[in-house]
N, C-alpha and C positions, 0 to 999 in steps of 0.2 A: 581256638584260636578263630581268631580274627580273620577272615578273607581279605587279603590286598592282592585289588584286582585293580592290574596294570591297562594302558589301552594309550596308543598313540594319537595324539591331539595332533590333526594337518588344518594348517590354515593360510592361505593364501592371499595376500593382500598388497597394494601398492600401500607402503607408510614408509617414513624414518627410522620407525622403529621394527626392532625384530626382536620374536620370540627365545631367540638365540637356540641354546640346546634342553633347558629346562623345562619339557611342556609341564602345563599344569598339571593335566592329567594321570601324568607319571610321579608327579612331588609326591615322597614320601616323609611321613613325620619327624619332626625333631624329638631326641630322648629326653626322658623325663616324665614329672607328674605332669598331668591334664593342668593346664594354665588358659583360662581367658583371658586376654590382653586388649582394652581399647574399647571403643565401641562398637554395635554389631555391623555397622555400613563404614566403620575404618578401625580393623582391628587385627589379629591374628589369635593363633591358639598353638600353645607349646603341647609337645607330649598329648596328640588326637588319638582315639579310637576308631575305627571302623566298625560297621554294619558289616554282619556276615550278608550274602547274595540272597541268603534264601533261609525261613523258619518256617515252625511248624504256625506262627504266628502272623508274618509278615514275607513281601515279598519286595526286593527293591529295583527300582527302574534306573534307566538310563547311567547304567553303569560303565560308560563308557567315557563319561564325562570327566572321572574321578571328583567327584563330588558327594562322596559316601561317609566322609569322616567328619567327626566334632568333639566337641570336649567327653570327656567321658560319662560325665552325670547326662550330657543329654544321650549319649546311646542308652541307658541304663534307664533313662525317663521311655522313652521309645518303646524300647523293648517292654517296658511295664504296660504301658498306652495301648499296644498291641497283643499282651497278655489279658490285660484286661475286656479290650473290644471282644475276643475271640472268645473267651469264657460266657461273656451275653451271649452271643449272636452265632457261634461256630463259624465265623468268617474270618478272614485274611486282612490284614489292610495292607495298603499299599506304596510304599513310602519313596519319593522320590530325591530330589535334591535336599543334600545336609550342606558340606562346604568343603574346599581342601585341604588336604594334610595338613600344609602348615597354616590354612585358614588366606585373610586377606582378601582382595578383591578376584572377580574371576574374569573372563573377557567379556560375555557376554549375559544377560538377563540380569543377575540381582546385582541391589546395589549393596542389600546387607550379606547376611550368611558369611559372615567374614569373622568372626571369633569363637565359632565353636557352637551357637549357642541358636540357632537359628536350623528348621526342618519343613520340608512340605512333604506332607501327605495328600495324597490322592482321595477327589471324592467319591470313590470306586472303592468295591470291595470286592472278594473274589469266594467259593469255595476254601474250605481250608484243607483238601485234599489235592489238590492241584499245585502246580509249582510253574513258572514261566520259562522258555529256554532263554539262551541268549540273545535271540533274535527278536523274539518276543518282546523281552526288555530292554530292548536298543528303539523297537520301532511301532511296537501297540499306543496307536493315543489315547489321550487322557480326552473323557468324556464330561462336557460341559453340563452342570446339571438346570442351566438356563434357558429359556425360548429364545429363538433366533435374532430377539432384538435385543437378549441380554438385560434386558429390563424386569425380569420376572421369572419368577423361578416354576420349572416344568416339573409339577407334583408326578408327573409318570417315572422321572427320574430320580427326585429327590424322593428317595424312601425313609422308612423308617429307621432301617438299619444307620444310614447317612446322619440323620439328624443323634442316633447313637454315638456314632463316632465321633462327631463334633463334640458331644456333650462327655462323652467317656474323655477328651482330651481338654476338656476346661476344667472337670474335675481332680485331673493332677495338679498337686498344692505347684510344681519346679515349673508349670506354663503360666506365663505371664500375662503374654496376647496370644491370640489367635486370628489371623486376617482371613476373613471371607469377602467377597462379594457384596457390595450394600444392598441389592436384590434377595442374597441370604439372610442378610441381617433383618429386613424389611420382614421376613415369612416367616423366619423364627420370634421376630418380636410379635407378629399376630397372632402366634399359637403357643405361647411363651405359659398363657393363664396353661391350656393342658398338659402342660408338661414338669416335672417333676427338677427343677431346673433355680439352684439358689442365685441369688444375686451375683453373691459374691463369684460365680461361675459362669454366669450370664454375661458380667460386666467385661470377660475378659474378650467375647467376639469384636472386633473394630472389624467397619471395613474401610475395605482398597482396594483399589484398580485390579482387576485383571484375576480374580481368585475366584473364577466358578467354575472351574474344573482338579481345586485342589483348596487346601487351607494348608496356611503358612502357622506353624507354630514357634515362639518365642519363648523362652525359659530365662529363669530370672540367673543376675549372674551367681554363681555359684560363691560361696562362704570362703571359699579355699582362693578364690581368683581375686587378689587385692587390686590389681592393676584394671579388673575388668569395671567399665563405664556403665550403671543402671541408668533404667529407666523408671519413670515415676509408676506409680500404680495407676490403674485405670479404676475411676473414681465414678463413674455413670452407667444406668445402663445403655442409655442415650438411643430410645425408641421413638424418639420426636421429634422437633425441629432439626438437633441434630443429622440425623439419618436422613432428612426429607432434603437435605443440602444437594446430597450427590444427584437428586434427579432434577434438579432447575436445568432449566436450559443453558446449555453454553459452559456448565459448571461441572459438576464434580466426575461424572462417568465419562468426559471427555480427557481420557488421560495424557498428561502436561507431555508435550516430547515425542509421542506415540508416533508421529509424522516427519520427524525430523530423521536424517540419513546419518550415521553415528559411524565413525572410527573408533572401531572397538578397541584399539591395538592404543592409539593415542588414549583414549578416555582408561585403559587398563593403567597405563604409565602415571598419570596425572594421580589417579588414586593411589598408587604405589609409592609416590611421594608424599604422600598427606599421611603416611600412615604414621605411627605412634612408635618414636626412638625405638623401642622394648623388641617391636617388630623385625627390626634390621637383621634377619636372620634366616638362613638357607637362602637358594635360591631364588633370586627375583629378576 
């Protein structure tokens, strides 16, 4: 049985909006068969399943956020990736955010993770025989695999097991994209010829801001979710000029909007208003 871990989300700020009584971290899934609706950045999920907080193959982090729900197929494939990786390395993977119980936008962090098809996996692993306490799950920091300037991989932190973790995820047929920091993609491009890594899997690696301590797995729309908006399949390996763009002065590595003050509640309600009509269920 899946563990339904509840926590109270406390927020205090000056805004014309209120979260009222439905705390996102305490949200419960709707009944029925799992269905992803809408897009990754504007959608929801019916009949979501949750991860257990711990298993022999993985540990779940930050459970107090209530972001451990996803489409049932996402849960199954995450568990398979964790099992496959453990069978190769005898190590557990560490899983971060999935989404809320009914999907939709979060207050902070992600613009995606809305339709039950996104999951963050830390670029850290741990011995199979260890289990985190609740305090450790909430407070242990994720560790970057880059050097301090965040433009180059720190090889002392980016071990063979971390490369194997990314490869194991990319080999899963249900994973369509894996967002990683551009510097990590550069490093993997340089050593690609020394790895047993087919292009069809390597193409899934997509550079994106911020992903230097975790990778973001994006799963394909399940065939049973007719109202899920799919993305095109990645078509190029992109180890050349497309990747170099990220390192141009004033360009890629300067994340847009990173220096702006955000009213998270206003943004949350703006995103809710743009959800598909089919997502107008549950407490919003």
